[in-house]
C-alpha positions in Angstrom: 26.3 -7.7 147.4 24.7 -11.1 146.6 24.9 -10.6 142.8 28.6 -9.4 143.1 29.4 -12.5 145.1 27.8 -14.8 142.5 29.8 -13.2 139.7 33.0 -13.5 141.7 32.3 -17.2 142.4 31.7 -17.9 138.7 35.0 -16.2 137.7 36.9 -18.0 140.4 35.5 -21.4 139.3 36.1 -20.6 135.7 39.8 -20.1 136.4 40.1 -23.6 138.0 39.8 -22.7 141.7 42.8 -22.3 143.9 44.9 -24.9 142.0 44.9 -23.0 138.7 44.0 -26.1 136.7 42.8 -24.0 133.8 45.0 -21.4 132.0 43.4 -17.9 132.4 46.0 -16.2 130.1 45.5 -18.5 127.1 42.1 -20.2 127.3 42.0 -23.6 125.8 45.8 -24.1 125.7 47.5 -26.9 127.7 50.4 -25.0 129.3 52.4 -28.1 130.3 52.1 -31.6 128.9 54.3 -33.2 131.7 53.1 -31.8 135.0 50.3 -34.3 135.8 47.6 -31.6 135.7 44.8 -30.7 133.4 45.9 -27.2 132.8 43.2 -26.2 130.4 40.3 -27.8 132.3 39.1 -30.0 129.4 39.2 -33.2 131.5 42.3 -34.6 129.6 45.7 -34.7 131.3 49.1 -34.5 129.6 49.4 -37.5 127.1 45.6 -37.9 127.0 45.1 -34.3 125.7 45.2 -34.1 121.9 46.9 -30.8 122.3 50.0 -32.6 123.6 50.2 -35.2 120.8 53.0 -33.4 119.0 55.3 -33.3 122.0 54.2 -36.3 124.2 53.4 -39.9 123.8 52.6 -43.0 125.9 55.6 -45.4 126.0 55.9 -48.9 127.3 57.3 -49.3 130.8 61.1 -49.8 131.1 61.8 -53.5 130.8 63.4 -55.3 133.8 67.2 -55.0 133.7 67.2 -52.0 131.4 67.6 -48.3 132.1 65.3 -45.6 130.7 64.2 -43.4 129.2 66.7 -41.8 126.8 66.9 -40.2 123.5 69.7 -41.3 121.2 72.0 -39.6 118.7 73.7 -42.1 116.4 75.6 -40.2 113.7 78.6 -38.3 112.5 81.3 -37.4 115.1 81.3 -33.9 113.7 77.7 -33.1 114.5 77.2 -34.3 118.1 74.3 -32.4 119.8 74.1 -31.4 123.4 71.5 -32.7 125.9 68.7 -30.4 126.7 65.6 -30.4 128.9 63.8 -32.6 129.6 66.5 -35.1 128.5 69.4 -33.5 130.5 71.5 -36.4 131.9 74.3 -37.1 129.4 75.1 -40.8 128.6 78.2 -41.3 126.4 78.1 -44.9 125.3 80.9 -44.7 122.8 81.2 -45.2 119.1 80.1 -47.5 116.3 80.9 -48.5 112.8 84.4 -49.7 113.6 86.7 -50.5 110.7 90.4 -51.6 110.5 92.1 -53.1 107.5 94.1 -56.3 108.0 97.8 -56.0 108.7 100.2 -55.7 105.8 102.8 -58.3 106.1 106.4 -58.1 104.8 107.5 -61.1 102.8 109.0 -64.0 104.7 112.6 -64.9 104.0 114.9 -67.7 104.9 118.6 -67.5 105.7 121.2 -69.8 104.3 121.0 -73.4 105.2 123.2 -74.8 107.9 122.8 -78.2 106.5 119.7 -79.1 108.4 117.6 -75.9 108.6 117.3 -72.2 107.6 116.6 -69.3 109.9 113.3 -67.6 109.1 113.0 -63.8 108.8 110.7 -61.1 107.5 107.0 -61.1 108.1 107.0 -57.7 109.8 103.4 -56.4 110.3 102.3 -52.9 109.4 98.9 -52.1 111.0 96.8 -49.0 110.2 94.9 -47.1 112.8 91.3 -48.3 113.3 88.5 -45.8 113.1 84.9 -45.5 114.1 82.4 -44.0 111.6 79.7 -42.9 114.1 79.4 -41.7 117.7 76.7 -42.4 120.2 75.2 -39.9 122.6 72.3 -40.7 124.9 70.4 -38.1 126.9 68.4 -39.5 129.9 65.3 -37.7 131.1 64.5 -36.5 134.6 61.7 -38.2 136.5 58.5 -36.6 135.2 55.1 -36.4 137.0 53.4 -36.7 133.6 50.1 -38.6 133.4 47.4 -39.5 130.9 48.5 -43.1 129.9 47.0 -46.4 131.0 49.5 -49.2 131.6 52.2 -47.1 129.9 54.2 -44.0 130.8 53.8 -40.4 129.4 57.1 -39.2 127.9 58.4 -36.4 125.7 58.8 -37.1 122.1 62.4 -37.0 120.8 63.3 -34.3 118.3 66.0 -34.1 115.7 68.9 -34.7 115.5 68.1 -37.4 118.0 66.3 -40.5 116.7 62.5 -40.5 116.4 61.9 -43.2 119.0 62.5 -43.1 122.8 65.0 -45.7 124.0 66.1 -47.9 126.9 69.7 -49.0 127.5 71.9 -51.7 129.1 75.7 -51.6 129.6 76.4 -54.8 127.6 76.2 -56.2 124.0 72.8 -57.8 124.3 69.6 -58.4 122.2 66.7 -56.1 122.6 64.1 -57.1 125.2 61.7 -59.5 123.6 58.0 -58.8 123.6 58.5 -55.0 123.8 58.3 -52.2 121.3 62.0 -51.4 121.9 63.2 -53.2 118.8 65.6 -50.7 117.1 69.0 -51.9 118.3 72.2 -49.7 118.5 75.4 -51.0 120.0 78.3 -48.7 120.9 81.8 -49.4 122.2 84.0 -47.5 124.5 87.2 -49.2 123.6 89.0 -51.4 121.0 90.6 -54.8 121.1 93.1 -55.0 118.3 94.8 -58.4 117.6 95.9 -57.7 114.0 99.3 -58.9 113.0 101.1 -61.5 110.9 101.5 -65.2 111.3 105.1 -66.4 112.1 107.4 -67.0 109.2 108.7 -70.5 108.8 111.2 -72.2 106.5 110.8 -75.6 104.7 113.6 -78.2 104.7 116.9 -77.3 103.0 117.1 -78.0 99.3 120.2 -77.1 97.3 121.5 -75.0 100.1 118.3 -72.9 100.6 114.8 -73.2 102.2 111.4 -72.2 100.9 109.7 -69.5 103.1 106.2 -69.9 104.4 103.8 -68.2 106.8 103.5 -64.5 107.3 99.8 -64.2 106.4 97.7 -61.5 108.1 95.9 -62.7 111.3 93.7 -61.2 114.0 91.0 -58.5 113.9 89.9 -55.3 115.5 86.7 -55.4 117.5 85.0 -53.0 119.9 84.9 -53.7 123.6 83.0 -52.3 126.6 79.6 -52.3 124.9 76.4 -50.4 125.6 73.2 -51.4 123.9 70.4 -49.0 123.1 67.0 -50.4 122.1 64.6 -47.8 120.8 61.0 -47.6 119.6 61.2 -47.4 115.8 
């Protein structure tokens, strides 16, 4: 009985005791890199375990005033991915790469002189539709109990088609937080402010019964509004 008990105790301890901190089904494998446990019993937890290096990394803490952590897709509107675990909370910041040609203005004209002035006409604006070249999609992670970092936070590594670096965000058009590794800046807009048009047509003083037209040049611009800034680790 004593020898059988000793063997049972050795087996029990080798499996990590009642908490199952070592993986009995796949010895040497870290079964989870984000659970806060040393699953394979090698004394290294989550990000500290080299077996987790391909899927986990230590990341600087989220700067004050920012929200994190997210992965970011910044690309073609035709290939937008879906959020997936562990980055499951969808953030749709908007679009980027806005373009809009200046207005095309019809020529200005002047009516006949009434002896002291001419009535201006023309100058009608034709404005094309603005377009965004890229769309932004952020996916925020769930709170993870991961460990293994000192002064930083253990987080999953992003995977394609998301950018290579993990990000923080702020709902404004702002610079990236100084003194942090979050330096790769992406700004997206949820709306458009379009002030394109044509300057008013005017007429010069009468000369020989007519007036010289002026004005009618393109004015204004199209810009994005309601911004969200993502700053990512390059």
